[in-house]
C-alpha positions, 0 to 999 in steps of 0.5 A, a space after each residue: 506203485 511204489 514199494 513199502 521200501 522205496 516209499 518208506 525210503 522217500 519219507 527217510 529223504 524228506 525228513 532228513 533234508 527237512 531237519 538239514 534245513 533246521 539246522 541252517 536256520 538260525 531261529 526257532 519257528 516260534 518265539 519262546 517266552 522265557 521270562 515274564 512278569 506282571 499280566 502280559 498281554 498278546 494278540 496273535 496274528 489270528 486276533 485272539 488275545 490271551 495272558 502271555 506265559 512263562 515256557 510257552 511259544 507263540 507265532 510271530 506276527 503277534 503283538 505283545 503289550 506289557 503293563 506299565 506297572 504291577 498290579 495291587 495284588 502282585 504288589 501285595 503278594 510281593 511283600 508279603 513274601 518279603 521282597 520288592 516286586 519287579 517292574 513288569 517285563 517279558 524276555 522273548 528268545 528267537 533262538 539260543 543266541 538271540 534274547 530280547 527283554 521287553 520293559 514296562 509300558 512296552 508295545 511290540 509286534 514281533 515279526 518274522 521277514 525275509 530279505 533277498 531272494 534265492 540263494 541270497 534269502 535271509 530270515 529276519 526277526 523284527 520287533 516293531 517297537 512302537 512303544 517302551 523299552 527292548 533290552 538286547 541280549 545277543 550272544 551270538 559270534 560276531 567276531 570274524 577271523 578271515 575263515 569260513 565262519 564269517 558268513 555265518 558271523 555276518 548272517 547273525 549281525 543281519 538277522 535281527 532288526 529293532 524297528 522304531 517310529 523314525 529309524 531302525 537298529 540293525 547288525 545288533 550285537 550283544 547289549 544294547 537299549 532302544 527305548 520309544 517315547 511320545 512326545 507330550 505336546 506334539 501329536 505324531 511326535 517322537 523321542 528315541 533313545 538308542 544306547 549301546 551298553 555293551 556291544 555295537 548297533 547301527 541306525 538307519 533312517 530316512 535320508 539317514 545312516 548312523 555308523 556303528 554306536 560302540 559302547 557307552 554311546 548313547 543318541 537321542 532322534 526324535 521325530 516324525 515323518 516330516 523332520 527328524 532330529 539327531 543328538 549324541 548324548 554320549 560317545 561319538 560316532 560317524 553319520 551319513 546323510 543323503 544329499 540327491 544326486 551328490 555324493 553322500 555327506 559324512 558328519 562325525 558326531 560328538 556331544 553338542 552336535 545337533 543333525 536335523 532334517 526337514 523333509 516336505 514334499 512340493 505342491 506341484 509335482 508332488 517330489 520330496 524336498 529335503 534340507 539339512 543343517 548340521 551345527 558343530 560344537 564350535 558354532 559351525 554350520 553346515 546346510 544344504 538342501 536338495 529335490 530327491 535325486 537331483 543335485 543339493 545346494 549349499 546354503 549359508 556358506 561360511 555362516 556361523 551360529 550358536 547351539 543355543 540359536 544366537 549368531 548369524 543365521 544362513 542367508 535367505 534363499 530362493 530355489 532357481 536364483 542364484 544370490 547366495 549361492 550361485 546355483 539352481 536346481 539344475 532342474 524344471 523350477 516347477 518341480 520346487 513346488 509351493 513357494 513362500 513358505 517357512 520350513 518350521 521344526 516339527 519339533 518345536 525348534 525353529 532356528 534353521 531360518 527361512 527355507 522357502 520352496 
């Protein structure tokens, strides 16, 4: 049996190792509420619900629901004090350098996840935003100097994610704003706004990536699982779009440049069929489509279209035919699935033409 001294030494060593591990971690084991306005509700992972309180710590996996406006009692109390009532909100902190403001009318679940394995494993904190607004307040160092601290900088950039119904934001730095709204006319359709107010972020969605959005850049992404529309509202940035087995397509976005992605699973074979259209401010239109994992097919080469939908439409084209493209899918025609249907725009703006599969 180990001596009392040996048992004490082992306990001290275990405590030291635990402390060292805690120092290496980016985030605290619980998230802390540093400010709360209004009756913000929390649903904990065990299903218990409560009212969120300032300076309280809560477990990851919890869902926060922020009211859209202050109650009548809160408004009267503010008026009695001669002040204007603040809008409902809650500030949550994952670590000293990672604070997020969750705005009125928000519904967000705060998750802890891990990416990679072994020595490559990294802890993540994810704000899964179903509705409402999140403002980032990240002060972690992001400037790389080529020294030994670069690895820590890279971990800081990759550690926090804001996830929305249409895309997720990564490599968040300093101040950004992400907003999610439901489309009032189309069930299951969302309008999401991504704005870099004083920092930068990257955006990743199905079949597309948007490179760093710098200060004063704002983009609107609308859609659902079948359709995505990407519209820059200010600033300039570069996007990358998948093209099946081919090299990715690069797109330089500026004002009045719009990209749209249609998705459908083929009725025969179940393969994902993707069609992409990019409209440029000068009226040029770039269109192509592909079956998942196969070579893409360009269509409408040289056709131009005005942004308002006027002008020449891309030619009607059927996979497997050589009319207009001189190419086919290069695979089993049975995988192309349903034919004779038009590609509709789930957002209600169907100017893509007749793309049948």
